Wavefront OBJ file of the C-alpha trace (Angstrom):
o trace
v -5.865 -1.121 6.144
v -2.426 0.265 6.923
v -1.598 3.465 5.035
v 2.148 4.068 5.223
v 3.481 7.432 4.089
v 7.281 7.357 3.630
v 9.065 10.424 4.973
v 12.570 9.528 3.754
v 13.708 8.402 0.325
v 15.321 5.320 1.872
v 11.837 4.139 2.885
v 10.776 4.308 -0.766
v 13.849 2.422 -1.977
v 13.132 -0.360 0.532
v 9.411 -0.484 -0.219
v 7.827 -3.433 -2.020
v 4.878 -1.351 -3.181
v 6.417 1.966 -4.221
v 8.447 2.773 -7.319
v 10.953 5.560 -6.732
v 11.233 7.149 -10.174
v 7.609 8.402 -10.503
v 7.830 10.000 -7.040
v 10.798 12.238 -7.830
v 10.145 15.909 -8.447
v 12.878 17.421 -10.588
v 14.430 20.507 -8.988
v 16.348 22.321 -11.788
v 18.639 24.329 -9.499
v 19.747 21.173 -7.670
v 20.298 19.301 -10.936
v 22.601 22.058 -12.217
v 24.885 21.487 -9.228
v 25.346 17.821 -10.144
v 26.140 18.815 -13.719
v 28.811 21.200 -12.399
v 30.282 18.348 -10.324
v 30.380 16.142 -13.407
v 32.186 18.790 -15.454
v 34.634 19.520 -12.629
v 35.656 15.847 -12.454
v 35.971 15.773 -16.229
v 38.159 18.891 -16.371
v 40.537 17.793 -13.608
v 40.611 14.172 -14.884
v 39.887 12.857 -11.431
v 36.863 11.974 -9.324
v 35.576 14.221 -6.557
v 34.190 13.896 -3.057
v 31.131 16.137 -2.707
v 29.309 17.047 0.485
v 25.576 17.712 0.223
v 24.089 19.921 2.912
v 20.559 21.042 3.684
v 17.845 20.809 6.281
v 16.781 17.350 7.372
v 14.070 16.124 5.044
v 14.794 18.609 2.243
v 15.711 15.822 -0.188
v 19.500 15.441 -0.186
v 19.460 11.702 -0.853
v 16.547 12.123 -3.245
v 18.514 14.697 -5.246
v 21.267 12.160 -5.948
v 18.762 9.660 -7.306
v 16.984 12.451 -9.158
v 20.206 13.349 -10.985
v 20.697 9.758 -12.122
v 17.084 9.527 -13.308
v 16.531 12.967 -14.804
v 19.976 13.129 -16.409
v 20.318 9.466 -17.321
v 22.176 10.402 -20.495
v 25.020 11.691 -18.298
v 24.813 9.637 -15.105
v 24.696 5.920 -14.402
v 22.292 4.554 -11.785
v 23.256 5.570 -8.246
v 25.737 3.236 -6.563
v 25.084 3.293 -2.778
v 27.694 2.310 -0.210
v 26.013 0.220 2.508
v 26.005 1.992 5.870
v 27.244 -1.277 7.395
v 30.645 -0.886 5.699
v 33.041 0.634 8.300
v 34.387 4.045 7.306
v 38.011 2.881 7.221
v 37.057 0.092 4.779
v 34.924 2.119 2.353
v 37.718 2.777 -0.168
v 38.756 -0.869 -0.233
v 35.089 -1.850 -0.581
v 34.708 0.545 -3.531
v 37.798 -0.853 -5.269
v 36.280 -4.334 -5.017
v 32.641 -3.603 -5.794
v 32.350 -0.457 -7.897
v 31.251 -0.999 -11.521
v 33.711 -0.505 -14.334
v 33.986 2.957 -15.844
v 31.681 3.930 -18.699
v 31.211 7.083 -20.729
v 28.772 8.334 -18.095
v 29.515 9.627 -14.602
v 28.776 7.444 -11.585
v 27.215 8.885 -8.418
v 28.389 6.984 -5.334
v 26.113 7.632 -2.347
v 27.630 7.714 1.159
v 24.390 7.949 3.129
v 23.683 7.212 6.780
v 26.966 8.654 8.096
v 26.015 11.849 9.876
v 28.876 11.944 12.405
v 32.055 10.215 13.550
v 34.602 10.894 16.276
v 37.160 8.693 14.503
v 39.425 11.462 13.205
v 42.223 9.014 12.411
v 39.758 6.818 10.520
v 38.489 9.832 8.581
v 42.015 10.757 7.503
v 42.736 7.187 6.455
v 39.473 7.119 4.499
v 40.195 10.457 2.785
v 43.745 9.397 1.874
v 42.731 6.062 0.341
v 39.703 7.615 -1.383
v 41.948 10.313 -2.840
v 44.192 7.663 -4.387
v 41.199 5.773 -5.762
v 39.506 8.839 -7.296
v 42.660 9.961 -9.088
v 42.152 7.041 -11.446
v 38.379 7.339 -11.755
v 37.340 10.662 -13.269
v 33.863 9.219 -13.789
v 33.166 8.863 -10.034
v 31.467 11.476 -7.863
v 31.150 10.419 -4.215
v 28.162 12.168 -2.584
v 28.075 12.456 1.212
v 24.832 14.014 2.585
v 25.198 15.949 5.860
v 22.810 17.938 8.033
v 25.344 19.597 10.339
v 27.282 22.523 8.817
v 29.986 22.271 11.491
v 30.485 18.574 10.705
v 30.507 19.349 6.979
v 33.183 21.988 7.498
v 35.320 19.548 9.475
v 35.022 16.943 6.711
v 35.972 19.424 4.002
v 38.973 20.568 6.058
v 40.243 16.987 6.452
v 39.607 16.208 2.772
v 41.545 19.239 1.556
v 44.388 18.685 3.986
v 44.770 15.207 2.486
v 43.932 15.695 -1.186
v 43.888 19.432 -1.737
v 41.227 21.152 -3.793
v 41.207 18.353 -6.366
v 39.589 15.895 -3.913
v 36.964 18.375 -2.742
v 36.838 21.408 -5.081
v 34.854 24.543 -4.267
v 31.939 23.207 -6.348
v 31.874 20.044 -4.214
v 30.336 21.892 -1.255
v 26.757 21.561 -2.455
v 23.689 23.088 -0.827
v 20.485 21.202 -1.695
v 17.221 23.150 -1.612
v 14.768 20.380 -2.524
v 11.336 20.899 -4.084
v 9.668 24.242 -3.307
v 6.590 24.269 -1.091
v 4.222 24.744 -4.028
v 5.280 21.305 -5.337
v 4.872 19.355 -2.096
v 1.257 18.570 -2.862
v 2.420 17.113 -6.178
v 4.753 14.782 -4.266
v 1.845 13.677 -2.079
v -0.444 13.114 -5.053
v 2.171 10.920 -6.705
v 2.402 8.882 -3.512
v -1.369 8.539 -3.310
v -1.510 7.305 -6.910
v 0.942 4.513 -6.155
v -0.753 3.689 -2.857
v -4.147 3.701 -4.623
v -5.473 6.187 -2.065
v -7.431 9.433 -2.178
v -8.032 12.138 0.397
v -11.582 10.824 0.858
v -10.213 7.394 1.805
v -8.166 9.009 4.536
v -10.839 11.267 5.973
v -8.756 14.306 5.089
v -9.864 17.515 3.430
v -7.701 19.948 1.487
v -7.513 22.138 4.588
v -5.552 19.441 6.426
v -3.022 19.255 3.601
v -2.649 23.042 3.458
v -2.169 23.203 7.225
v 0.530 20.508 7.105
v 2.351 22.418 4.377
v 2.216 25.770 6.173
v 3.608 24.301 9.396
v 6.475 22.379 7.727
v 9.977 23.516 6.782
v 10.796 20.737 4.314
v 9.050 18.185 2.148
v 10.122 15.519 4.654
v 8.457 17.441 7.493
v 5.352 17.829 5.326
v 5.099 14.090 4.655
v 5.700 13.408 8.354
v 2.799 15.726 9.242
v 0.572 13.898 6.758
v 1.698 10.568 8.214
v 0.846 11.722 11.733
v -2.534 13.011 10.548
v -3.337 9.657 8.961
v -2.269 7.809 12.101
v -4.593 10.015 14.157
v -7.484 9.333 11.779
v -6.878 5.582 11.571
v -4.871 4.015 14.350
v -6.382 6.180 17.081
v -9.961 5.863 15.812
v -9.687 2.117 15.200
v -8.270 1.522 18.664
v -10.616 3.885 20.514
v -13.730 2.482 18.799
v -12.421 -1.111 18.617
v -13.420 -1.314 14.970
v -13.637 -4.712 13.267
v -12.527 -5.599 9.763
v -15.515 -6.337 7.526
v -15.525 -8.801 4.645
v -18.558 -8.868 2.359
v -19.077 -12.237 0.685
v -21.505 -12.112 -2.244
v -22.583 -15.339 -3.929
v -24.419 -15.676 -7.228
v -24.028 -16.969 -10.764
v -20.759 -16.384 -12.646
v -21.522 -12.715 -13.553
v -21.092 -11.954 -9.840
v -17.330 -11.646 -10.363
v -17.537 -9.002 -13.062
v -20.251 -7.077 -11.238
v -18.247 -7.114 -8.005
v -15.187 -5.862 -9.886
v -17.044 -2.625 -10.554
v -17.159 -1.972 -6.818
v -13.686 -2.993 -5.625
v -10.019 -2.316 -6.213
v -7.802 -4.760 -8.017
v -5.267 -6.512 -5.829
v -6.756 -5.491 -2.482
v -10.512 -6.150 -2.991
v -11.149 -2.959 -0.977
v -14.499 -1.345 -1.731
v -14.634 1.835 -3.813
v -16.921 4.456 -2.309
v -17.537 6.507 -5.433
v -18.614 3.427 -7.365
v -20.878 2.181 -4.569
v -22.805 5.449 -4.563
v -22.646 5.717 -8.352
v -24.272 2.347 -8.944
v -27.037 2.836 -6.397
v -27.524 6.599 -5.909
v -31.289 6.436 -5.404
v -31.318 3.686 -2.803
v -32.080 4.788 0.749
v -28.512 3.993 1.836
v -27.092 5.734 -1.242
v -28.953 8.945 -0.433
v -27.939 8.665 3.223
v -24.238 8.452 2.360
v -24.421 11.244 -0.195
v -25.794 13.505 2.528
v -22.743 12.779 4.693
v -19.980 12.790 2.084
v -19.460 16.541 2.428
v -17.749 15.922 5.795
v -14.376 14.141 5.378
v -14.807 12.480 8.795
v -18.118 10.933 7.720
v -17.305 10.225 4.075
v -18.170 6.716 2.886
v -14.628 6.235 1.579
v -13.205 7.026 5.028
v -15.630 4.626 6.709
v -14.623 1.901 4.259
v -10.991 2.531 5.165
v -11.662 2.488 8.905
v -13.412 -0.884 8.685
v -10.952 -2.134 6.051
v -14.088 -3.241 4.194
v -13.504 -5.626 1.300
v -15.644 -7.553 -1.176
v -15.129 -11.153 -2.277
v -17.340 -13.495 -4.273
v -18.351 -17.109 -4.706
v -20.019 -18.724 -7.712
v -22.662 -21.513 -7.537
v -20.379 -24.575 -7.517
v -18.510 -23.960 -4.224
v -21.726 -22.775 -2.555
v -23.656 -25.886 -3.575
v -20.773 -28.199 -2.690
v -20.387 -26.576 0.721
v -24.011 -27.493 1.471
v -23.418 -31.036 0.255
v -20.392 -31.284 2.554
v -21.549 -29.459 5.672
v -25.163 -28.364 5.251
v -28.333 -29.630 7.010
v -29.666 -32.995 5.883
v -32.893 -31.631 4.430
v -30.980 -29.139 2.281
v -28.639 -31.853 1.074
v -31.647 -33.948 0.058
v -33.114 -30.999 -1.843
v -29.890 -30.556 -3.784
v -29.651 -34.257 -4.566
v -33.078 -34.017 -6.168
v -31.579 -31.453 -8.550
v -28.963 -33.969 -9.682
v -26.014 -32.959 -7.474
v -23.801 -35.660 -5.961
v -21.472 -35.124 -3.035
v -17.790 -34.778 -4.017
v -15.181 -33.541 -1.565
v -12.680 -33.138 -4.377
v -15.013 -30.921 -6.399
v -15.900 -28.966 -3.277
v -12.247 -28.170 -2.506
v -11.275 -27.531 -6.120
v -14.099 -25.108 -6.811
v -13.651 -23.288 -3.512
v -9.938 -22.791 -4.119
v -10.770 -20.958 -7.350
v -12.713 -18.243 -5.496
v -11.356 -14.864 -4.471
v -12.820 -15.590 -1.014
v -10.268 -18.398 -0.699
v -7.481 -16.167 -2.016
v -8.310 -13.546 0.593
v -8.381 -15.825 3.638
v -5.162 -17.576 2.596
v -3.375 -14.312 1.883
v -2.736 -15.261 -1.739
v -3.990 -11.871 -2.892
v -5.270 -10.854 -6.292
v -2.968 -9.054 -8.706
v -5.755 -8.555 -11.210
v -9.499 -8.896 -11.405
v -10.891 -11.339 -13.932
v -14.464 -10.946 -15.129
v -15.660 -14.551 -15.046
v -14.711 -17.994 -13.859
v -13.204 -20.457 -16.260
v -15.372 -23.297 -17.550
v -19.128 -23.775 -17.645
v -21.392 -24.342 -14.657
v -23.547 -27.427 -15.087
v -27.323 -27.152 -15.222
v -27.656 -29.322 -12.102
v -25.424 -26.949 -10.104
v -27.394 -23.934 -11.333
v -30.688 -25.562 -10.364
v -29.260 -26.475 -6.965
v -27.982 -22.935 -6.401
v -31.479 -21.595 -7.081
v -32.688 -23.803 -4.220
v -29.933 -22.540 -1.910
v -30.480 -18.914 -2.826
v -34.246 -19.245 -2.481
v -33.802 -20.622 1.027
v -31.291 -17.977 2.097
v -33.855 -15.779 3.843
v -34.943 -18.687 6.067
v -31.719 -20.697 6.269
v -29.149 -17.889 6.091
v -27.189 -19.076 9.120
v -27.014 -22.709 7.979
v -25.801 -21.735 4.519
v -23.129 -19.433 5.937
v -21.965 -22.061 8.415
v -21.557 -24.610 5.617
v -19.551 -22.177 3.480
v -17.300 -21.300 6.409
v -16.769 -24.974 7.257
v -15.576 -25.612 3.695
v -13.363 -22.542 3.993
v -11.762 -23.858 7.168
v -11.048 -27.230 5.560
v -9.133 -25.474 2.796
v -7.627 -22.707 4.908
v -6.867 -24.007 8.437
v -6.049 -20.496 9.720
v -9.693 -19.590 9.077
v -11.101 -20.798 12.413
v -14.762 -21.242 11.466
v -15.267 -24.014 14.030
v -14.338 -21.539 16.770
v -16.320 -18.679 15.259
v -19.752 -17.279 16.081
v -22.724 -16.866 13.735
v -25.554 -14.331 13.765
v -23.817 -12.385 16.502
v -25.902 -9.764 18.274
v -23.922 -6.527 18.170
v -25.835 -5.103 21.095
v -28.562 -3.121 19.364
v -31.982 -4.091 18.118
v -31.903 -6.032 14.842
v -28.162 -5.509 14.415
v -26.296 -8.738 13.810
v -23.029 -9.826 12.211
v -23.504 -12.871 10.010
v -20.277 -14.360 11.339
v -17.215 -13.413 13.368
v -14.273 -15.658 12.508
v -10.619 -15.607 13.538
v -7.996 -15.540 10.802
v -4.619 -15.955 12.415
v -4.535 -13.478 15.295
v -7.341 -11.248 14.014
v -11.129 -11.476 14.077
v -13.044 -10.546 10.970
v -16.737 -9.800 10.546
v -18.269 -11.575 7.554
v -21.462 -10.380 5.903
v -22.979 -12.802 3.375
v -25.336 -11.830 0.559
v -26.776 -14.582 -1.650
v -28.154 -13.160 -4.888
v -30.278 -14.767 -7.572
v -29.147 -14.544 -11.172
v -31.804 -11.899 -11.870
v -30.493 -9.669 -9.070
v -26.785 -10.259 -9.730
v -26.062 -6.614 -10.463
v -23.567 -4.111 -9.112
v -26.490 -1.889 -8.087
v -27.992 -4.610 -5.867
v -24.647 -5.302 -4.234
v -23.955 -1.601 -3.728
v -27.305 -0.949 -2.030
v -26.817 -3.897 0.317
v -23.204 -3.018 1.176
v -23.949 0.670 1.814
v -26.858 -0.300 4.066
v -24.626 -2.603 6.102
v -21.850 -0.008 6.336
v -24.407 2.501 7.558
v -25.396 0.075 10.321
v -21.782 -0.512 11.337
v -20.782 3.159 11.255
v -23.789 4.106 13.372
v -23.241 1.266 15.799
v -19.605 2.228 16.357
v -20.409 5.956 16.512
v -18.367 6.868 13.441
v -21.187 8.775 11.741
v -24.209 10.627 13.143
v -27.442 8.651 12.855
l 1 2 3 4 5 6 7 8 9 10 11 12 13 14 15 16 17 18 19 20 21 22 23 24 25 26 27 28 29 30 31 32 33 34 35 36 37 38 39 40 41 42 43 44 45 46 47 48 49 50 51 52 53 54 55 56 57 58 59 60 61 62 63 64 65 66 67 68 69 70 71 72 73 74 75 76 77 78 79 80 81 82 83 84 85 86 87 88 89 90 91 92 93 94 95 96 97 98 99 100 101 102 103 104 105 106 107 108 109 110 111 112 113 114 115 116 117 118 119 120 121 122 123 124 125 126 127 128 129 130 131 132 133 134 135 136 137 138 139 140 141 142 143 144 145 146 147 148 149 150 151 152 153 154 155 156 157 158 159 160 161 162 163 164 165 166 167 168 169 170 171 172 173 174 175 176 177 178 179 180 181 182 183 184 185 186 187 188 189 190 191 192 193 194 195 196 197 198 199 200 201 202 203 204 205 206 207 208 209 210 211 212 213 214 215 216 217 218 219 220 221 222 223 224 225 226 227 228 229 230 231 232 233 234 235 236 237 238 239 240 241 242 243 244 245 246 247 248 249 250 251 252 253 254 255 256 257 258 259 260 261 262 263 264 265 266 267 268 269 270 271 272 273 274 275 276 277 278 279 280 281 282 283 284 285 286 287 288 289 290 291 292 293 294 295 296 297 298 299 300 301 302 303 304 305 306 307 308 309 310 311 312 313 314 315 316 317 318 319 320 321 322 323 324 325 326 327 328 329 330 331 332 333 334 335 336 337 338 339 340 341 342 343 344 345 346 347 348 349 350 351 352 353 354 355 356 357 358 359 360 361 362 363 364 365 366 367 368 369 370 371 372 373 374 375 376 377 378 379 380 381 382 383 384 385 386 387 388 389 390 391 392 393 394 395 396 397 398 399 400 401 402 403 404 405 406 407 408 409 410 411 412 413 414 415 416 417 418 419 420 421 422 423 424 425 426 427 428 429 430 431 432 433 434 435 436 437 438 439 440 441 442 443 444 445 446 447 448 449 450 451 452 453 454 455 456 457 458 459 460 461 462 463 464 465 466 467 468 469 470 471 472 473 474 475 476 477 478
C-alpha cells in the first residue's frame, strides 16, 4: 500500500484521488489581501500584476486557490498559465485563451517561474501584459516568488514599464499561510481523503508533534510526515522483504456482506478496529489488543505493512472451479449432487467475484452486500461437500480455484505458483504464492460453512494469520 502525502498544492491538483477544496484551510489575513487587490483593480479600472512572496511551502499557490474557493461570490475559478508557455508569449497566450470578463474578478496564476535571466524578455512580457490589463479590470495576475531579491527586480521592471497602475503598492503581497496550530487540521483532512489513520501508519501523536515543532511551514510539516511514513513503510518493507497478503474467504452468499464489515470500500484493505471489534475474545483478538498500545506493533500498521486485503467467493465459482480443475474423485462427488461441468458458467460466475476484480485491477468503487440471483440447491449441496473436505483437501481446492483464476486473468500466474509453501518455521505455511504481473502475492484461503459465515469467524482467522506473519517477519514481539 503506497501512502502518498502531497507537500505542494500542485500535487493535489494533479492527483486522481484527492479533491483540493476540502483540503484548503482558510487564512483570513491572506484572504483580505486578495480582496484589497480586487478593489484596487476596480478603482483604477485596470487589472494588476501581483507578486506573492513567502517561505517555500507556506502556501502561496494554495492561497490563490483558497481565494477563489472561499470568496467564490467575488472571484472566478483560478485560471493557471501553463509553465510550458514561454515568458515572452504569456501575454499573447492570455489574449487567446483567457475567459471572457464577468462580474467577478479572475485570478490568473503564474506559477513555476521562480527565476529568469532574460531581462529583455521580462520587459517585453511586462509591456504586453500592461497593455492587456488596461482593458481587463477583472484580471489579477498572481506570480508566486520565494526570493525577495528576485521579487524586487520584477517589481522594478513592472513599474518602469507600467508605473504603479501595473503593480500598485498593494500588489506586493506577503503570504503567511496557515498558522502552526492548524497544520494538524490540514493533515487530518488529507487522511480523511486518503482513508488513512495514524494507526494505519504506525505513527503516534508524538511523531506529528515532533514534525510540527521542527518545521517552518505547512509544506515542511507535510514533507516531514511524508518522510516519516516512508521510513515506516518503504524501509521496513524492503528490510524485512514483506509480502502482500490476500485473504480469500469462500462461503454462501452472506459472505460478501459479512466481509464488508471488515474491509474498506474500493481498496478491500482490512480494517483493524473492526477485526478486533468482531472477535475481541478470540485468542488472536486478545493478543492484538495487548500490542495495540504501541504504534509500531498496532494491528492497523501491520495490515498496512503487508498490504493485507480481503476478497470473497460464493459457492458457484468454487464448485465450478472443482468441476474444471479439481481431482477426479471430488468431481465425481459433485456430480452426485447434481452439478454438471460448464466452462461458461465457471467463467461467468468467477468474473462476478471481487477476487476476480482484485487480480484484474478492476477495483471496487462500492461494496455490495450480496450477489445477484439465486444459488441453485445443487450448487449449495455441492459447496457443502467442498467445504466439508477443505480440511483434508485444502491444497487441491485452492489449486482448482487458482487455475480458474488464471484462465480468466492471464496475469495471475497460478501455473507458475507454489502451494502450501513452507515459510521456514514449524507449522507455518502460505496457502499459495502467486505472481501477478511483476509482484508475488501470498494467498490465504478460508472455506467457511454457511453456519460459520460470520464476520467474527473471519476476523478470528485473519487476526491469527496476521499474528503468524508478523511474528515470522519480526514485525511484532512474539
